[in-house]
Jmol script that loads the backbone (N, CA, C; Angstrom):
load data "model"
ATOM      1  N   UNK A   1     101.913  38.962 102.743  1.00  0.00           N
ATOM      2  CA  UNK A   1     100.702  39.040 103.559  1.00  0.00           C
ATOM      3  C   UNK A   1      99.533  39.519 102.749  1.00  0.00           C
ATOM      4  N   UNK A   2      98.430  38.856 102.966  1.00  0.00           N
ATOM      5  CA  UNK A   2      97.224  39.283 102.244  1.00  0.00           C
ATOM      6  C   UNK A   2      96.201  39.715 103.336  1.00  0.00           C
ATOM      7  N   UNK A   3      95.807  40.920 103.135  1.00  0.00           N
ATOM      8  CA  UNK A   3      94.901  41.347 104.245  1.00  0.00           C
ATOM      9  C   UNK A   3      93.414  40.783 104.057  1.00  0.00           C
ATOM     10  N   UNK A   4      92.862  40.389 105.115  1.00  0.00           N
ATOM     11  CA  UNK A   4      91.496  39.847 105.065  1.00  0.00           C
ATOM     12  C   UNK A   4      90.773  40.318 106.330  1.00  0.00           C
ATOM     13  N   UNK A   5      89.635  40.132 106.440  1.00  0.00           N
ATOM     14  CA  UNK A   5      88.841  40.597 107.522  1.00  0.00           C
ATOM     15  C   UNK A   5      87.966  41.857 107.255  1.00  0.00           C
ATOM     16  N   UNK A   6      87.288  42.348 108.199  1.00  0.00           N
ATOM     17  CA  UNK A   6      86.497  43.583 108.151  1.00  0.00           C
ATOM     18  C   UNK A   6      87.156  44.946 108.352  1.00  0.00           C
ATOM     19  N   UNK A   7      86.466  45.930 108.118  1.00  0.00           N
ATOM     20  CA  UNK A   7      86.948  47.225 108.310  1.00  0.00           C
ATOM     21  C   UNK A   7      87.300  47.339 109.725  1.00  0.00           C
ATOM     22  N   UNK A   8      88.476  47.822 110.140  1.00  0.00           N
ATOM     23  CA  UNK A   8      88.815  48.008 111.632  1.00  0.00           C
ATOM     24  C   UNK A   8      89.056  46.637 112.387  1.00  0.00           C
ATOM     25  N   UNK A   9      89.101  45.624 111.643  1.00  0.00           N
ATOM     26  CA  UNK A   9      89.326  44.334 112.291  1.00  0.00           C
ATOM     27  C   UNK A   9      90.088  43.510 111.304  1.00  0.00           C
ATOM     28  N   UNK A  10      91.401  43.834 111.120  1.00  0.00           N
ATOM     29  CA  UNK A  10      92.264  43.095 110.187  1.00  0.00           C
ATOM     30  C   UNK A  10      92.735  41.799 110.532  1.00  0.00           C
ATOM     31  N   UNK A  11      92.840  40.931 109.634  1.00  0.00           N
ATOM     32  CA  UNK A  11      93.630  39.668 109.866  1.00  0.00           C
ATOM     33  C   UNK A  11      94.420  39.503 108.512  1.00  0.00           C
ATOM     34  N   UNK A  12      95.449  38.762 108.583  1.00  0.00           N
ATOM     35  CA  UNK A  12      96.291  38.506 107.394  1.00  0.00           C
ATOM     36  C   UNK A  12      96.462  36.990 107.182  1.00  0.00           C
ATOM     37  N   UNK A  13      96.632  36.750 105.858  1.00  0.00           N
ATOM     38  CA  UNK A  13      97.159  35.420 105.472  1.00  0.00           C
ATOM     39  C   UNK A  13      98.613  35.617 105.049  1.00  0.00           C
ATOM     40  N   UNK A  14      99.262  34.547 105.473  1.00  0.00           N
ATOM     41  CA  UNK A  14     100.776  34.533 105.049  1.00  0.00           C
ATOM     42  C   UNK A  14     100.647  33.754 103.851  1.00  0.00           C
ATOM     43  N   UNK A  15     101.084  34.097 102.645  1.00  0.00           N
ATOM     44  CA  UNK A  15     100.903  33.427 101.493  1.00  0.00           C
ATOM     45  C   UNK A  15     102.221  33.440 100.579  1.00  0.00           C
ATOM     46  N   UNK A  16     102.174  32.567  99.632  1.00  0.00           N
ATOM     47  CA  UNK A  16     103.432  32.470  98.664  1.00  0.00           C
ATOM     48  C   UNK A  16     102.663  32.880  97.309  1.00  0.00           C
ATOM     49  N   UNK A  17     103.307  33.933  96.599  1.00  0.00           N
ATOM     50  CA  UNK A  17     102.755  34.416  95.353  1.00  0.00           C
ATOM     51  C   UNK A  17     104.075  34.373  94.370  1.00  0.00           C
ATOM     52  N   UNK A  18     103.857  34.360  93.200  1.00  0.00           N
ATOM     53  CA  UNK A  18     104.902  34.702  92.140  1.00  0.00           C
ATOM     54  C   UNK A  18     105.323  36.086  92.271  1.00  0.00           C
ATOM     55  N   UNK A  19     106.624  36.282  91.881  1.00  0.00           N
ATOM     56  CA  UNK A  19     107.238  37.626  91.929  1.00  0.00           C
ATOM     57  C   UNK A  19     106.428  38.724  91.305  1.00  0.00           C
ATOM     58  N   UNK A  20     105.809  38.399  90.198  1.00  0.00           N
ATOM     59  CA  UNK A  20     105.159  39.345  89.297  1.00  0.00           C
ATOM     60  C   UNK A  20     103.655  39.577  89.827  1.00  0.00           C
ATOM     61  N   UNK A  21     103.142  38.914  90.744  1.00  0.00           N
ATOM     62  CA  UNK A  21     101.960  39.172  91.303  1.00  0.00           C
ATOM     63  C   UNK A  21     101.891  39.823  92.509  1.00  0.00           C
ATOM     64  N   UNK A  22     100.744  40.400  92.767  1.00  0.00           N
ATOM     65  CA  UNK A  22     100.541  41.050  94.138  1.00  0.00           C
ATOM     66  C   UNK A  22      99.676  40.170  95.019  1.00  0.00           C
ATOM     67  N   UNK A  23      99.715  40.461  96.316  1.00  0.00           N
ATOM     68  CA  UNK A  23      98.782  39.625  97.086  1.00  0.00           C
ATOM     69  C   UNK A  23      97.298  39.855  96.954  1.00  0.00           C
ATOM     70  N   UNK A  24      96.896  41.064  96.305  1.00  0.00           N
ATOM     71  CA  UNK A  24      95.521  41.162  96.339  1.00  0.00           C
ATOM     72  C   UNK A  24      94.938  40.663  95.035  1.00  0.00           C
ATOM     73  N   UNK A  25      95.771  40.137  94.083  1.00  0.00           N
ATOM     74  CA  UNK A  25      95.208  39.456  92.878  1.00  0.00           C
ATOM     75  C   UNK A  25      94.519  38.160  93.168  1.00  0.00           C
ATOM     76  N   UNK A  26      94.908  37.537  94.219  1.00  0.00           N
ATOM     77  CA  UNK A  26      94.114  36.123  94.599  1.00  0.00           C
ATOM     78  C   UNK A  26      94.801  35.063  93.800  1.00  0.00           C
ATOM     79  N   UNK A  27      95.848  35.241  92.969  1.00  0.00           N
ATOM     80  CA  UNK A  27      96.599  34.264  92.410  1.00  0.00           C
ATOM     81  C   UNK A  27      97.599  33.773  93.260  1.00  0.00           C
ATOM     82  N   UNK A  28      97.367  33.047  94.272  1.00  0.00           N
ATOM     83  CA  UNK A  28      98.315  32.533  95.324  1.00  0.00           C
ATOM     84  C   UNK A  28      98.912  31.160  94.980  1.00  0.00           C
ATOM     85  N   UNK A  29     100.112  30.978  95.356  1.00  0.00           N
ATOM     86  CA  UNK A  29     100.692  29.577  95.122  1.00  0.00           C
ATOM     87  C   UNK A  29     100.282  28.668  96.260  1.00  0.00           C
ATOM     88  N   UNK A  30     100.494  29.133  97.424  1.00  0.00           N
ATOM     89  CA  UNK A  30     100.146  28.361  98.703  1.00  0.00           C
ATOM     90  C   UNK A  30      99.900  29.261  99.831  1.00  0.00           C
ATOM     91  N   UNK A  31      98.936  28.956 100.731  1.00  0.00           N
ATOM     92  CA  UNK A  31      98.669  29.657 102.065  1.00  0.00           C
ATOM     93  C   UNK A  31      99.601  28.908 103.021  1.00  0.00           C
ATOM     94  N   UNK A  32     100.532  29.651 103.802  1.00  0.00           N
ATOM     95  CA  UNK A  32     101.316  28.948 104.696  1.00  0.00           C
ATOM     96  C   UNK A  32     101.014  29.479 106.093  1.00  0.00           C
ATOM     97  N   UNK A  33     100.028  30.328 106.358  1.00  0.00           N
ATOM     98  CA  UNK A  33      99.842  30.727 107.651  1.00  0.00           C
ATOM     99  C   UNK A  33      98.825  31.805 107.725  1.00  0.00           C
ATOM    100  N   UNK A  34      98.593  32.241 109.081  1.00  0.00           N
ATOM    101  CA  UNK A  34      97.643  33.479 109.337  1.00  0.00           C
ATOM    102  C   UNK A  34      98.302  34.318 110.484  1.00  0.00           C
ATOM    103  N   UNK A  35      97.857  35.433 110.570  1.00  0.00           N
ATOM    104  CA  UNK A  35      98.203  36.384 111.574  1.00  0.00           C
ATOM    105  C   UNK A  35      97.136  37.351 111.824  1.00  0.00           C
ATOM    106  N   UNK A  36      96.794  37.408 113.232  1.00  0.00           N
ATOM    107  CA  UNK A  36      95.744  38.402 113.658  1.00  0.00           C
ATOM    108  C   UNK A  36      96.544  39.380 114.678  1.00  0.00           C
ATOM    109  N   UNK A  37      96.623  40.705 114.076  1.00  0.00           N
ATOM    110  CA  UNK A  37      97.351  41.729 114.713  1.00  0.00           C
ATOM    111  C   UNK A  37      96.760  42.147 116.048  1.00  0.00           C
ATOM    112  N   UNK A  38      95.389  41.962 116.255  1.00  0.00           N
ATOM    113  CA  UNK A  38      94.809  42.435 117.396  1.00  0.00           C
ATOM    114  C   UNK A  38      95.073  41.573 118.632  1.00  0.00           C
ATOM    115  N   UNK A  39      94.966  40.253 118.354  1.00  0.00           N
ATOM    116  CA  UNK A  39      95.268  39.262 119.504  1.00  0.00           C
ATOM    117  C   UNK A  39      96.731  38.668 119.434  1.00  0.00           C
ATOM    118  N   UNK A  40      97.593  39.141 118.447  1.00  0.00           N
ATOM    119  CA  UNK A  40      98.902  38.686 118.155  1.00  0.00           C
ATOM    120  C   UNK A  40      98.906  37.297 118.019  1.00  0.00           C
ATOM    121  N   UNK A  41      98.029  36.589 117.545  1.00  0.00           N
ATOM    122  CA  UNK A  41      98.000  35.147 117.194  1.00  0.00           C
ATOM    123  C   UNK A  41      98.626  34.894 115.972  1.00  0.00           C
ATOM    124  N   UNK A  42      99.638  34.048 115.903  1.00  0.00           N
ATOM    125  CA  UNK A  42     100.281  33.685 114.552  1.00  0.00           C
ATOM    126  C   UNK A  42     100.147  32.190 114.468  1.00  0.00           C
ATOM    127  N   UNK A  43      99.661  31.733 113.307  1.00  0.00           N
ATOM    128  CA  UNK A  43      99.587  30.260 112.982  1.00  0.00           C
ATOM    129  C   UNK A  43     100.329  30.097 111.730  1.00  0.00           C
ATOM    130  N   UNK A  44     101.616  29.560 111.787  1.00  0.00           N
ATOM    131  CA  UNK A  44     102.414  29.253 110.702  1.00  0.00           C
ATOM    132  C   UNK A  44     102.840  27.763 110.435  1.00  0.00           C
ATOM    133  N   UNK A  45     103.060  27.546 109.202  1.00  0.00           N
ATOM    134  CA  UNK A  45     103.369  26.019 108.834  1.00  0.00           C
ATOM    135  C   UNK A  45     104.914  26.201 108.533  1.00  0.00           C
ATOM    136  N   UNK A  46     105.738  26.030 109.672  1.00  0.00           N
ATOM    137  CA  UNK A  46     107.168  26.200 109.549  1.00  0.00           C
ATOM    138  C   UNK A  46     107.911  25.357 108.527  1.00  0.00           C
ATOM    139  N   UNK A  47     107.479  24.224 108.312  1.00  0.00           N
ATOM    140  CA  UNK A  47     108.174  23.311 107.380  1.00  0.00           C
ATOM    141  C   UNK A  47     107.884  23.749 105.905  1.00  0.00           C
ATOM    142  N   UNK A  48     106.775  24.190 105.647  1.00  0.00           N
ATOM    143  CA  UNK A  48     106.403  24.740 104.371  1.00  0.00           C
ATOM    144  C   UNK A  48     107.180  26.128 104.046  1.00  0.00           C
ATOM    145  N   UNK A  49     107.285  26.952 105.096  1.00  0.00           N
ATOM    146  CA  UNK A  49     107.962  28.171 104.921  1.00  0.00           C
ATOM    147  C   UNK A  49     109.427  27.959 104.724  1.00  0.00           C
ATOM    148  N   UNK A  50     110.134  27.030 105.368  1.00  0.00           N
ATOM    149  CA  UNK A  50     111.449  26.705 105.104  1.00  0.00           C
ATOM    150  C   UNK A  50     111.632  26.044 103.741  1.00  0.00           C
ATOM    151  N   UNK A  51     110.606  25.286 103.249  1.00  0.00           N
ATOM    152  CA  UNK A  51     110.689  24.852 101.948  1.00  0.00           C
ATOM    153  C   UNK A  51     110.722  25.938 100.909  1.00  0.00           C
ATOM    154  N   UNK A  52     109.789  26.778 101.077  1.00  0.00           N
ATOM    155  CA  UNK A  52     109.691  27.803 100.018  1.00  0.00           C
ATOM    156  C   UNK A  52     111.037  28.756  99.999  1.00  0.00           C
ATOM    157  N   UNK A  53     111.411  29.098 101.232  1.00  0.00           N
ATOM    158  CA  UNK A  53     112.711  29.854 101.354  1.00  0.00           C
ATOM    159  C   UNK A  53     114.003  29.020 100.688  1.00  0.00           C
ATOM    160  N   UNK A  54     113.920  27.779 100.871  1.00  0.00           N
ATOM    161  CA  UNK A  54     115.030  27.014 100.312  1.00  0.00           C
ATOM    162  C   UNK A  54     115.045  26.965  98.779  1.00  0.00           C
ATOM    163  N   UNK A  55     113.731  27.017  98.196  1.00  0.00           N
ATOM    164  CA  UNK A  55     113.696  27.038  96.745  1.00  0.00           C
ATOM    165  C   UNK A  55     113.845  28.454  96.082  1.00  0.00           C
ATOM    166  N   UNK A  56     113.938  29.529  96.956  1.00  0.00           N
ATOM    167  CA  UNK A  56     114.274  30.811  96.462  1.00  0.00           C
ATOM    168  C   UNK A  56     113.212  31.863  96.840  1.00  0.00           C
ATOM    169  N   UNK A  57     112.141  31.491  97.388  1.00  0.00           N
ATOM    170  CA  UNK A  57     111.166  32.459  97.894  1.00  0.00           C
ATOM    171  C   UNK A  57     111.702  33.535  98.847  1.00  0.00           C
ATOM    172  N   UNK A  58     111.489  34.787  98.751  1.00  0.00           N
ATOM    173  CA  UNK A  58     111.964  35.847  99.634  1.00  0.00           C
ATOM    174  C   UNK A  58     110.840  36.508 100.339  1.00  0.00           C
ATOM    175  N   UNK A  59     110.811  36.319 101.787  1.00  0.00           N
ATOM    176  CA  UNK A  59     109.749  36.870 102.514  1.00  0.00           C
ATOM    177  C   UNK A  59     109.660  38.399 102.429  1.00  0.00           C
ATOM    178  N   UNK A  60     108.624  39.028 102.692  1.00  0.00           N
ATOM    179  CA  UNK A  60     108.630  40.500 102.676  1.00  0.00           C
ATOM    180  C   UNK A  60     109.264  40.965 104.176  1.00  0.00           C
ATOM    181  N   UNK A  61     109.740  42.142 104.283  1.00  0.00           N
ATOM    182  CA  UNK A  61     110.297  42.577 105.444  1.00  0.00           C
ATOM    183  C   UNK A  61     109.552  42.266 106.734  1.00  0.00           C
ATOM    184  N   UNK A  62     108.207  42.518 106.746  1.00  0.00           N
ATOM    185  CA  UNK A  62     107.471  42.311 107.928  1.00  0.00           C
ATOM    186  C   UNK A  62     107.331  40.809 108.201  1.00  0.00           C
ATOM    187  N   UNK A  63     107.187  39.982 107.102  1.00  0.00           N
ATOM    188  CA  UNK A  63     107.048  38.488 107.298  1.00  0.00           C
ATOM    189  C   UNK A  63     108.384  38.078 107.892  1.00  0.00           C
ATOM    190  N   UNK A  64     109.620  38.488 107.352  1.00  0.00           N
ATOM    191  CA  UNK A  64     110.916  38.155 107.631  1.00  0.00           C
ATOM    192  C   UNK A  64     111.192  38.343 109.096  1.00  0.00           C
ATOM    193  N   UNK A  65     110.828  39.622 109.599  1.00  0.00           N
ATOM    194  CA  UNK A  65     110.872  39.915 111.069  1.00  0.00           C
ATOM    195  C   UNK A  65     109.929  38.965 111.941  1.00  0.00           C
ATOM    196  N   UNK A  66     108.783  38.631 111.510  1.00  0.00           N
ATOM    197  CA  UNK A  66     107.891  37.608 112.171  1.00  0.00           C
ATOM    198  C   UNK A  66     108.634  36.264 112.249  1.00  0.00           C
ATOM    199  N   UNK A  67     109.126  35.874 111.201  1.00  0.00           N
ATOM    200  CA  UNK A  67     109.839  34.479 111.173  1.00  0.00           C
ATOM    201  C   UNK A  67     111.106  34.469 112.097  1.00  0.00           C
ATOM    202  N   UNK A  68     111.765  35.502 112.273  1.00  0.00           N
ATOM    203  CA  UNK A  68     113.013  35.621 113.049  1.00  0.00           C
ATOM    204  C   UNK A  68     112.511  35.773 114.444  1.00  0.00           C
ATOM    205  N   UNK A  69     111.438  36.400 114.843  1.00  0.00           N
ATOM    206  CA  UNK A  69     111.118  36.463 116.201  1.00  0.00           C
ATOM    207  C   UNK A  69     110.493  35.096 116.754  1.00  0.00           C
ATOM    208  N   UNK A  70     109.937  34.373 115.761  1.00  0.00           N
ATOM    209  CA  UNK A  70     109.371  33.017 116.135  1.00  0.00           C
ATOM    210  C   UNK A  70     110.509  31.919 116.112  1.00  0.00           C
ATOM    211  N   UNK A  71     111.730  32.269 115.602  1.00  0.00           N
ATOM    212  CA  UNK A  71     112.811  31.364 115.439  1.00  0.00           C
ATOM    213  C   UNK A  71     112.707  30.367 114.395  1.00  0.00           C
ATOM    214  N   UNK A  72     111.872  30.571 113.272  1.00  0.00           N
ATOM    215  CA  UNK A  72     111.809  29.744 112.095  1.00  0.00           C
ATOM    216  C   UNK A  72     113.063  29.916 111.271  1.00  0.00           C
ATOM    217  N   UNK A  73     113.597  31.203 111.234  1.00  0.00           N
ATOM    218  CA  UNK A  73     114.865  31.543 110.398  1.00  0.00           C
ATOM    219  C   UNK A  73     115.795  32.095 111.391  1.00  0.00           C
ATOM    220  N   UNK A  74     117.046  31.819 111.132  1.00  0.00           N
ATOM    221  CA  UNK A  74     118.254  32.678 111.875  1.00  0.00           C
ATOM    222  C   UNK A  74     118.713  33.730 111.128  1.00  0.00           C
ATOM    223  N   UNK A  75     118.412  35.052 111.362  1.00  0.00           N
ATOM    224  CA  UNK A  75     118.839  35.989 110.764  1.00  0.00           C
ATOM    225  C   UNK A  75     118.623  37.269 111.543  1.00  0.00           C
ATOM    226  N   UNK A  76     119.178  38.512 111.093  1.00  0.00           N
ATOM    227  CA  UNK A  76     118.847  39.776 111.855  1.00  0.00           C
ATOM    228  C   UNK A  76     117.538  40.189 111.279  1.00  0.00           C
ATOM    229  N   UNK A  77     116.926  40.987 112.151  1.00  0.00           N
ATOM    230  CA  UNK A  77     115.615  41.710 111.767  1.00  0.00           C
ATOM    231  C   UNK A  77     115.898  42.818 110.746  1.00  0.00           C
ATOM    232  N   UNK A  78     115.071  43.050 109.836  1.00  0.00           N
ATOM    233  CA  UNK A  78     115.141  44.253 108.988  1.00  0.00           C
ATOM    234  C   UNK A  78     114.267  45.450 109.469  1.00  0.00           C
ATOM    235  N   UNK A  79     114.896  46.534 109.379  1.00  0.00           N
ATOM    236  CA  UNK A  79     114.222  47.740 109.637  1.00  0.00           C
ATOM    237  C   UNK A  79     113.122  48.086 108.594  1.00  0.00           C
ATOM    238  N   UNK A  80     111.988  48.112 109.061  1.00  0.00           N
ATOM    239  CA  UNK A  80     110.736  48.297 108.032  1.00  0.00           C
ATOM    240  C   UNK A  80     110.339  49.764 108.122  1.00  0.00           C
ATOM    241  N   UNK A  81     110.994  50.542 108.962  1.00  0.00           N
ATOM    242  CA  UNK A  81     110.373  52.035 109.050  1.00  0.00           C
ATOM    243  C   UNK A  81     111.041  52.776 107.959  1.00  0.00           C
ATOM    244  N   UNK A  82     110.429  53.825 107.454  1.00  0.00           N
ATOM    245  CA  UNK A  82     111.036  54.644 106.285  1.00  0.00           C
ATOM    246  C   UNK A  82     112.214  55.227 106.924  1.00  0.00           C
ATOM    247  N   UNK A  83     113.172  55.622 106.082  1.00  0.00           N
ATOM    248  CA  UNK A  83     114.492  56.249 106.456  1.00  0.00           C
ATOM    249  C   UNK A  83     114.126  57.717 106.658  1.00  0.00           C
ATOM    250  N   UNK A  84     114.836  58.353 107.597  1.00  0.00           N
ATOM    251  CA  UNK A  84     114.702  59.629 108.020  1.00  0.00           C
ATOM    252  C   UNK A  84     115.365  60.470 106.925  1.00  0.00           C
ATOM    253  N   UNK A  85     114.559  61.480 106.537  1.00  0.00           N
ATOM    254  CA  UNK A  85     115.131  62.548 105.499  1.00  0.00           C
ATOM    255  C   UNK A  85     115.054  63.901 106.356  1.00  0.00           C
ATOM    256  N   UNK A  86     116.257  64.505 106.411  1.00  0.00           N
ATOM    257  CA  UNK A  86     116.288  65.848 106.897  1.00  0.00           C
ATOM    258  C   UNK A  86     115.719  66.852 106.191  1.00  0.00           C
ATOM    259  N   UNK A  87     114.687  67.613 106.766  1.00  0.00           N
ATOM    260  CA  UNK A  87     114.024  68.657 105.880  1.00  0.00           C
ATOM    261  C   UNK A  87     114.945  69.497 105.179  1.00  0.00           C
ATOM    262  N   UNK A  88     114.546  69.944 103.956  1.00  0.00           N
ATOM    263  CA  UNK A  88     115.439  70.949 103.287  1.00  0.00           C
ATOM    264  C   UNK A  88     115.232  72.232 103.759  1.00  0.00           C
ATOM    265  N   UNK A  89     116.370  72.914 104.164  1.00  0.00           N
ATOM    266  CA  UNK A  89     116.256  74.214 104.741  1.00  0.00           C
ATOM    267  C   UNK A  89     116.595  75.265 103.489  1.00  0.00           C
ATOM    268  N   UNK A  90     115.504  76.126 103.211  1.00  0.00           N
ATOM    269  CA  UNK A  90     115.649  77.036 102.254  1.00  0.00           C
ATOM    270  C   UNK A  90     116.091  78.375 102.728  1.00  0.00           C
ATOM    271  N   UNK A  91     117.096  79.099 102.305  1.00  0.00           N
ATOM    272  CA  UNK A  91     117.600  80.226 102.850  1.00  0.00           C
ATOM    273  C   UNK A  91     116.553  81.286 102.343  1.00  0.00           C
ATOM    274  N   UNK A  92     116.287  82.122 103.300  1.00  0.00           N
ATOM    275  CA  UNK A  92     115.326  83.362 103.054  1.00  0.00           C
ATOM    276  C   UNK A  92     115.971  84.274 102.245  1.00  0.00           C
ATOM    277  N   UNK A  93     115.252  84.677 101.294  1.00  0.00           N
ATOM    278  CA  UNK A  93     115.682  85.770 100.306  1.00  0.00           C
ATOM    279  C   UNK A  93     115.779  87.228 101.086  1.00  0.00           C
ATOM    280  N   UNK A  94     116.876  87.970 101.013  1.00  0.00           N
ATOM    281  CA  UNK A  94     117.079  89.145 101.753  1.00  0.00           C
ATOM    282  C   UNK A  94     115.971  90.158 101.375  1.00  0.00           C
ATOM    283  N   UNK A  95     115.341  90.920 102.185  1.00  0.00           N
ATOM    284  CA  UNK A  95     114.372  91.975 101.879  1.00  0.00           C
ATOM    285  C   UNK A  95     114.967  93.065 101.044  1.00  0.00           C
ATOM    286  N   UNK A  96     116.031  93.601 101.284  1.00  0.00           N
ATOM    287  CA  UNK A  96     116.670  94.635 100.557  1.00  0.00           C
ATOM    288  C   UNK A  96     117.902  94.114 100.020  1.00  0.00           C
ATOM    289  N   UNK A  97     118.239  94.291  98.811  1.00  0.00           N
ATOM    290  CA  UNK A  97     119.445  93.851  98.190  1.00  0.00           C
ATOM    291  C   UNK A  97     120.718  94.432  98.692  1.00  0.00           C
ATOM    292  N   UNK A  98     121.670  93.782  99.100  1.00  0.00           N
ATOM    293  CA  UNK A  98     122.967  94.403  99.705  1.00  0.00           C
ATOM    294  C   UNK A  98     123.569  95.339  98.676  1.00  0.00           C
ATOM    295  N   UNK A  99     124.234  96.359  99.188  1.00  0.00           N
ATOM    296  CA  UNK A  99     124.941  97.392  98.342  1.00  0.00           C
ATOM    297  C   UNK A  99     125.967  96.647  97.363  1.00  0.00           C
ATOM    298  N   UNK A 100     125.956  97.030  96.127  1.00  0.00           N
ATOM    299  CA  UNK A 100     126.842  96.467  95.222  1.00  0.00           C
ATOM    300  C   UNK A 100     128.317  97.013  95.421  1.00  0.00           C
ATOM    301  N   UNK A 101     129.185  96.294  95.075  1.00  0.00           N
ATOM    302  CA  UNK A 101     130.719  96.736  95.188  1.00  0.00           C
ATOM    303  C   UNK A 101     130.868  97.943  94.402  1.00  0.00           C
ATOM    304  N   UNK A 102     131.810  98.818  94.638  1.00  0.00           N
ATOM    305  CA  UNK A 102     132.070 100.047  94.063  1.00  0.00           C
ATOM    306  C   UNK A 102     132.382  99.844  92.689  1.00  0.00           C
ATOM    307  N   UNK A 103     133.139  98.922  92.164  1.00  0.00           N
ATOM    308  CA  UNK A 103     133.554  98.624  90.889  1.00  0.00           C
ATOM    309  C   UNK A 103     132.270  98.342  89.989  1.00  0.00           C
ATOM    310  N   UNK A 104     131.324  97.693  90.433  1.00  0.00           N
ATOM    311  CA  UNK A 104     130.048  97.365  89.688  1.00  0.00           C
ATOM    312  C   UNK A 104     129.407  98.711  89.433  1.00  0.00           C
ATOM    313  N   UNK A 105     129.254  99.491  90.543  1.00  0.00           N
ATOM    314  CA  UNK A 105     128.584 100.713  90.326  1.00  0.00           C
ATOM    315  C   UNK A 105     129.129 101.685  89.176  1.00  0.00           C
ATOM    316  N   UNK A 106     130.472 101.677  89.052  1.00  0.00           N
ATOM    317  CA  UNK A 106     131.201 102.600  88.081  1.00  0.00           C
ATOM    318  C   UNK A 106     131.183 101.974  86.693  1.00  0.00           C
ATOM    319  N   UNK A 107     130.738 100.748  86.528  1.00  0.00           N
ATOM    320  CA  UNK A 107     130.709 100.337  85.025  1.00  0.00           C
ATOM    321  C   UNK A 107     129.632 100.929  84.265  1.00  0.00           C
ATOM    322  N   UNK A 108     129.949 101.097  82.964  1.00  0.00           N
ATOM    323  CA  UNK A 108     129.046 101.682  82.038  1.00  0.00           C
ATOM    324  C   UNK A 108     127.970 100.624  81.588  1.00  0.00           C
ATOM    325  N   UNK A 109     126.751 100.980  81.625  1.00  0.00           N
ATOM    326  CA  UNK A 109     125.711 100.010  81.149  1.00  0.00           C
ATOM    327  C   UNK A 109     126.037  99.426  79.723  1.00  0.00           C
ATOM    328  N   UNK A 110     125.651  98.296  79.533  1.00  0.00           N
ATOM    329  CA  UNK A 110     125.875  97.708  78.138  1.00  0.00           C
ATOM    330  C   UNK A 110     125.079  98.367  77.104  1.00  0.00           C
ATOM    331  N   UNK A 111     125.433  98.248  75.837  1.00  0.00           N
ATOM    332  CA  UNK A 111     124.797  98.872  74.753  1.00  0.00           C
ATOM    333  C   UNK A 111     123.471  98.068  74.379  1.00  0.00           C
ATOM    334  N   UNK A 112     123.426  96.808  74.850  1.00  0.00           N
ATOM    335  CA  UNK A 112     122.333  96.086  74.476  1.00  0.00           C
ATOM    336  C   UNK A 112     121.065  96.341  75.262  1.00  0.00           C
ATOM    337  N   UNK A 113     121.227  96.713  76.586  1.00  0.00           N
ATOM    338  CA  UNK A 113     120.102  97.023  77.434  1.00  0.00           C
ATOM    339  C   UNK A 113     120.350  98.223  78.214  1.00  0.00           C
ATOM    340  N   UNK A 114     119.456  99.122  78.224  1.00  0.00           N
ATOM    341  CA  UNK A 114     119.556 100.353  78.900  1.00  0.00           C
ATOM    342  C   UNK A 114     118.858 100.183  80.203  1.00  0.00           C
ATOM    343  N   UNK A 115     119.148 100.983  81.267  1.00  0.00           N
ATOM    344  CA  UNK A 115     118.486 100.841  82.547  1.00  0.00           C
ATOM    345  C   UNK A 115     116.937 100.875  82.424  1.00  0.00           C
ATOM    346  N   UNK A 116     116.495 101.720  81.473  1.00  0.00           N
ATOM    347  CA  UNK A 116     114.911 101.817  81.378  1.00  0.00           C
ATOM    348  C   UNK A 116     114.308 100.451  80.839  1.00  0.00           C
ATOM    349  N   UNK A 117     115.064  99.794  79.998  1.00  0.00           N
ATOM    350  CA  UNK A 117     114.547  98.577  79.531  1.00  0.00           C
ATOM    351  C   UNK A 117     114.484  97.522  80.609  1.00  0.00           C
ATOM    352  N   UNK A 118     115.637  97.599  81.475  1.00  0.00           N
ATOM    353  CA  UNK A 118     115.687  96.587  82.580  1.00  0.00           C
ATOM    354  C   UNK A 118     114.472  96.702  83.467  1.00  0.00           C
ATOM    355  N   UNK A 119     114.196  98.111  83.757  1.00  0.00           N
ATOM    356  CA  UNK A 119     113.077  98.202  84.843  1.00  0.00           C
ATOM    357  C   UNK A 119     111.783  97.726  84.169  1.00  0.00           C
ATOM    358  N   UNK A 120     111.516  97.996  82.915  1.00  0.00           N
ATOM    359  CA  UNK A 120     110.348  97.394  82.192  1.00  0.00           C
ATOM    360  C   UNK A 120     110.171  95.904  82.308  1.00  0.00           C
ATOM    361  N   UNK A 121     111.302  95.199  82.137  1.00  0.00           N
ATOM    362  CA  UNK A 121     111.256  93.758  82.136  1.00  0.00           C
ATOM    363  C   UNK A 121     110.917  93.291  83.526  1.00  0.00           C
ATOM    364  N   UNK A 122     111.312  94.022  84.568  1.00  0.00           N
ATOM    365  CA  UNK A 122     111.086  93.552  85.955  1.00  0.00           C
ATOM    366  C   UNK A 122     109.718  93.738  86.411  1.00  0.00           C
ATOM    367  N   UNK A 123     109.097  94.651  85.936  1.00  0.00           N
ATOM    368  CA  UNK A 123     107.688  95.093  86.424  1.00  0.00           C
ATOM    369  C   UNK A 123     106.843  94.160  85.688  1.00  0.00           C
ATOM    370  N   UNK A 124     105.756  93.583  86.363  1.00  0.00           N
ATOM    371  CA  UNK A 124     104.874  92.612  85.861  1.00  0.00           C
ATOM    372  C   UNK A 124     103.891  93.451  84.887  1.00  0.00           C
ATOM    373  N   UNK A 125     103.474  92.762  83.800  1.00  0.00           N
ATOM    374  CA  UNK A 125     102.589  93.517  82.914  1.00  0.00           C
ATOM    375  C   UNK A 125     101.108  93.332  83.425  1.00  0.00           C
ATOM    376  N   UNK A 126     100.321  94.361  83.279  1.00  0.00           N
ATOM    377  CA  UNK A 126      99.038  94.401  83.812  1.00  0.00           C
ATOM    378  C   UNK A 126      97.980  93.665  82.780  1.00  0.00           C
TER     379      UNK A 126
END
end "model"
wireframe off; spacefill off
backbone 0.3
color backbone group
């Protein structure tokens, strides 16, 4: 579909383009119809659309659904809505650290880092 028309008054051309081209480039192979979303008017050349599909052209999901609803092709409609993603739930960090097990409290601090050095590393530098 190639969008044409003014601002807030869209109309679309149903076109055939090469797979490497986008519809906005203007390098179309053939115009096979038009669509006006405000009046729901569709003018399509069914024989040319069937020809292009027979030689390997693939319609976009929206055009595919339009062709199915008009009866030009026999297939199921494609869901064009984005898939639902469940929001990521982040676990809230506890305000106060839970009490450590007794065996951890009785351990000797390692020789590499003393408790005073650990406190200095945690506090931000000014």
